[in-house]
C-alpha positions as CSV (number, residue, x, y, z in Angstrom):
1,X,-16.4,-3.2,14.6
2,X,-16.4,-5.5,17.7
3,X,-17.3,-8.4,15.4
4,X,-14.3,-7.6,13.2
5,X,-12.0,-7.4,16.2
6,X,-13.3,-10.8,17.4
7,X,-12.6,-12.4,14.1
8,X,-9.1,-10.8,14.2
9,X,-8.5,-12.3,17.6
10,X,-9.9,-15.7,16.5
11,X,-7.4,-15.7,13.5
12,X,-4.4,-14.5,15.4
13,X,-5.0,-16.2,18.8
14,X,-3.5,-13.2,20.5
15,X,-5.4,-11.9,23.5
16,X,-3.7,-8.4,23.3
17,X,-5.5,-7.9,20.0
18,X,-8.9,-8.4,21.6
19,X,-8.0,-6.2,24.6
20,X,-6.5,-3.5,22.5
21,X,-9.4,-3.5,20.0
22,X,-12.0,-3.3,22.7
23,X,-10.1,-0.5,24.4
24,X,-9.8,1.4,21.1
25,X,-13.6,1.2,20.6
26,X,-14.2,2.4,24.1
27,X,-12.0,5.4,23.6
28,X,-13.8,6.3,20.4
29,X,-17.1,6.0,22.1
30,X,-15.9,8.4,24.9
31,X,-14.7,10.8,22.2
32,X,-18.1,10.9,20.6
33,X,-19.6,11.8,24.0
34,X,-17.0,14.4,24.9
35,X,-16.8,16.0,21.4
36,X,-20.3,15.4,19.7
37,X,-19.1,17.1,16.6
38,X,-16.7,14.2,15.9
39,X,-19.4,11.6,16.0
40,X,-20.2,11.6,12.3
41,X,-16.6,11.6,11.3
42,X,-15.7,8.7,13.7
43,X,-18.7,6.6,12.6
44,X,-17.9,7.3,8.9
45,X,-14.3,6.1,9.2
46,X,-15.2,3.1,11.4
47,X,-17.6,2.0,8.6
48,X,-14.8,2.5,6.2
49,X,-12.4,0.4,8.2
50,X,-15.0,-2.3,8.7
51,X,-15.6,-2.4,4.9
52,X,-11.8,-2.7,4.2
53,X,-11.3,-5.4,6.9
54,X,-14.3,-7.4,5.6
55,X,-12.8,-7.0,2.1
56,X,-9.6,-8.5,3.3
57,X,-11.5,-11.3,5.1
58,X,-13.4,-12.0,1.9
59,X,-10.2,-13.0,0.1
60,X,-9.5,-15.7,2.6
61,X,-9.7,-16.7,6.3
62,X,-6.2,-15.6,7.0
63,X,-4.8,-12.9,9.3
64,X,-2.6,-11.6,6.5
65,X,-5.7,-10.8,4.3
66,X,-7.2,-8.8,7.2
67,X,-3.9,-7.0,7.8
68,X,-3.9,-6.1,4.1
69,X,-7.4,-4.7,4.3
70,X,-6.7,-2.9,7.4
71,X,-3.7,-1.2,6.1
72,X,-5.6,0.0,3.0
73,X,-8.4,1.3,5.2
74,X,-6.0,3.0,7.5
75,X,-4.3,4.7,4.5
76,X,-7.6,6.1,3.3
77,X,-8.5,7.4,6.7
78,X,-5.0,9.1,7.2
79,X,-5.3,10.6,3.7
80,X,-8.7,12.1,4.5
81,X,-7.2,13.7,7.6
82,X,-4.1,14.7,5.7
83,X,-6.0,16.7,3.2
84,X,-7.6,18.9,5.8
85,X,-4.2,19.9,7.4
86,X,-2.0,22.9,6.5
87,X,1.5,22.3,5.3
88,X,3.0,23.5,8.6
89,X,0.7,21.2,10.6
90,X,1.8,18.3,8.4
91,X,5.5,19.0,8.9
92,X,5.1,19.3,12.7
93,X,3.0,16.1,12.9
94,X,5.3,13.9,10.7
95,X,8.5,15.4,12.3
96,X,7.1,14.4,15.8
97,X,6.2,10.9,14.7
98,X,9.6,10.5,13.0
99,X,11.3,11.5,16.2
100,X,9.3,9.1,18.3
101,X,9.9,6.2,16.0
102,X,13.5,7.1,15.7
103,X,13.8,6.9,19.5
104,X,12.5,3.4,19.5
105,X,14.6,2.5,16.5
106,X,17.8,3.4,18.3
107,X,16.9,2.0,21.7
108,X,15.3,-1.2,20.3
109,X,16.6,-1.7,16.8
110,X,14.5,-4.0,14.8
111,X,13.7,-4.3,11.0
112,X,10.2,-3.2,11.5
113,X,11.3,0.0,13.4
114,X,13.9,0.5,10.6
115,X,11.2,0.5,7.9
116,X,9.0,2.7,9.9
117,X,11.7,5.2,10.6
118,X,12.9,5.6,7.0
119,X,9.4,5.7,5.7
120,X,8.4,8.5,8.1
121,X,11.7,10.3,7.5
122,X,11.0,10.3,3.7
123,X,7.5,11.7,4.3
124,X,9.0,14.3,6.6
125,X,11.5,15.4,3.9
126,X,8.9,15.5,1.2
127,X,6.4,17.5,3.3
128,X,9.1,19.9,4.4
129,X,9.9,20.5,0.7
130,X,6.2,21.1,0.0
131,X,6.1,23.6,2.9
132,X,9.0,25.6,1.5
133,X,7.6,25.5,-2.0
134,X,4.2,26.7,-0.7
135,X,5.9,29.7,0.8
136,X,7.7,30.5,-2.3
137,X,4.7,30.1,-4.7
138,X,2.1,31.8,-2.6
139,X,0.7,28.5,-1.0
140,X,-1.0,27.4,-4.3
141,X,-0.3,23.7,-4.7
142,X,-0.8,23.8,-8.5
143,X,2.3,26.0,-8.6
144,X,4.4,23.1,-7.4
145,X,2.5,20.2,-8.8
146,X,5.6,19.2,-10.7
147,X,7.0,18.0,-7.3
148,X,3.8,17.2,-5.4
149,X,2.2,14.9,-8.0
150,X,5.2,12.6,-8.6
151,X,6.1,12.5,-4.9
152,X,2.5,11.6,-4.0
153,X,2.4,8.9,-6.6
154,X,5.6,7.4,-5.4
155,X,4.5,7.3,-1.7
156,X,1.2,5.8,-2.7
157,X,2.9,3.2,-5.0
158,X,5.4,2.2,-2.2
159,X,2.7,1.9,0.5
160,X,0.3,-0.1,-1.7
161,X,3.2,-2.4,-2.7
162,X,4.1,-2.9,1.0
163,X,0.5,-3.9,1.7
164,X,0.6,-6.4,-1.1
165,X,3.4,-8.2,0.8
166,X,0.7,-9.4,3.3
167,X,-1.8,-10.1,0.6
168,X,0.5,-12.2,-1.6
169,X,2.0,-14.2,1.3
170,X,-1.5,-15.4,2.2
171,X,-2.5,-16.4,-1.3
172,X,-3.2,-19.9,-2.6
173,X,-2.5,-21.6,0.8
174,X,-4.2,-24.4,2.5
175,X,-6.7,-22.8,4.9
176,X,-5.6,-25.1,7.7
177,X,-2.0,-23.7,7.5
178,X,-2.6,-20.3,6.0
179,X,-2.2,-18.2,9.1
180,X,1.1,-19.7,10.2
181,X,2.7,-19.9,6.8
182,X,1.5,-16.6,5.6
183,X,2.5,-14.8,8.8
184,X,6.0,-16.5,8.7
185,X,6.4,-15.5,5.0
186,X,5.5,-11.8,5.6
187,X,7.7,-11.6,8.8
188,X,10.7,-13.0,6.9
189,X,10.2,-10.4,4.1
190,X,9.8,-7.5,6.6
191,X,13.0,-8.7,8.4
192,X,14.9,-8.8,5.1
193,X,13.7,-5.5,3.9
194,X,14.4,-3.8,7.2
195,X,17.9,-5.3,7.7
196,X,21.2,-4.4,6.1
197,X,21.2,-4.6,2.4
198,X,23.8,-6.2,0.4
199,X,24.2,-3.7,-2.4
200,X,26.6,-6.0,-4.2
201,X,23.5,-8.1,-5.1
202,X,21.8,-5.1,-6.8
203,X,23.3,-5.8,-10.3
204,X,22.6,-9.5,-10.0
205,X,19.0,-8.9,-9.1
206,X,18.5,-6.4,-12.0
207,X,20.0,-9.0,-14.4
208,X,18.0,-11.9,-13.1
209,X,14.7,-10.0,-13.2
210,X,15.5,-8.1,-16.4
211,X,12.5,-9.5,-18.1
212,X,10.2,-8.4,-15.4
213,X,11.8,-5.0,-15.2
214,X,11.4,-4.5,-19.0
215,X,7.7,-5.3,-18.8
216,X,7.3,-3.1,-15.7
217,X,9.0,-0.1,-17.3
218,X,7.1,-0.6,-20.5
219,X,3.9,-0.7,-18.8
220,X,4.7,2.5,-16.7
221,X,5.8,4.3,-19.9
222,X,2.5,3.4,-21.6
223,X,0.6,4.6,-18.5
224,X,2.4,7.9,-18.6
225,X,1.8,8.6,-22.3
226,X,-0.3,11.7,-22.9
227,X,-4.1,10.8,-23.1
228,X,-4.4,12.1,-26.7
229,X,-1.6,9.7,-27.8
230,X,-3.3,6.7,-26.2
231,X,-6.6,7.8,-27.6
232,X,-5.1,8.0,-31.1
233,X,-3.7,4.4,-31.1
234,X,-6.9,3.0,-29.5
235,X,-9.1,4.7,-32.1
236,X,-6.9,3.6,-35.0
237,X,-6.7,0.0,-33.7
238,X,-10.5,-0.1,-33.5
239,X,-10.7,1.1,-37.1
240,X,-8.4,-1.6,-38.4
241,X,-9.9,-4.6,-40.4
242,X,-10.9,-7.5,-38.1
243,X,-8.2,-9.8,-39.5
244,X,-5.4,-7.2,-38.7
245,X,-6.7,-6.9,-35.1
246,X,-6.7,-10.7,-34.8
247,X,-3.1,-10.9,-36.1
248,X,-2.1,-8.1,-33.7
249,X,-3.7,-9.9,-30.7
250,X,-2.0,-13.2,-31.6
251,X,1.4,-11.5,-31.9
252,X,0.9,-9.7,-28.6
253,X,0.0,-12.9,-26.9
254,X,3.0,-14.5,-28.3
255,X,5.4,-11.8,-27.2
256,X,3.9,-11.8,-23.7
257,X,4.3,-15.6,-23.5
258,X,8.0,-15.1,-24.3
259,X,8.4,-13.1,-21.0
260,X,7.0,-15.8,-18.8
261,X,9.5,-16.1,-15.8
262,X,7.8,-18.7,-13.8
263,X,5.1,-21.4,-13.8
264,X,1.5,-20.3,-14.1
265,X,0.1,-19.4,-10.7
266,X,-3.5,-20.5,-9.8
267,X,-6.0,-17.7,-9.9
268,X,-6.6,-16.7,-6.3
269,X,-10.4,-16.6,-6.5
270,X,-10.6,-20.2,-7.8
271,X,-9.9,-21.4,-4.2
272,X,-13.5,-20.4,-3.4
């Protein structure tokens, strides 16, 4: 873990990262001594974070890639803790975090605080609804999976999409300038997301990106089809004559080609 923090410091050039990281490791070490039963849990999740951070570093020597890996690792650790908590504990925890972030947002308004506040507020509302439903339906989560499952999928999708902001801004860049360019790009996007939105542009955006949205919605609809439906068309496609399969593939490639909205992007792993 100390090696990872040192690399983080080398890429960022910020001494506070090194000091904060070393302090965090020292606190975890003290916890393992004070509460021995936590030792295995702490070691397991440190290894998990190391794996995700190294996975980010593997994609490129850029701070943004390590942030991407770290956010994914942090998300997994939080999810593991989240599953062990009761609905009441979840509501109390996220409410407290939302209030703390809200205080900083109103005393020192910045785009980053805006994003954090609305994200935690959304989680708080969803968790509160789950608590209410759990009381109504005898605390069995499968009795209100109609809400819990779509809500969980939406939160996961939004979080993973946000982490991709750091990943994509660091892709296909000259290693000599990757840190500066990628960080500036990510910062600008966060500032834009966390600032006032011009709702008048929504229709223009939907129109300009209509091709992408059609593909996205089509892909999601296919993903949500019942498994027996997808199994049916897969089996029937496999049973078709070879020449029919070939024609279907050619037509599919031609249709996808018509949806191209930009020049081809270099495959990220070719840079290695």
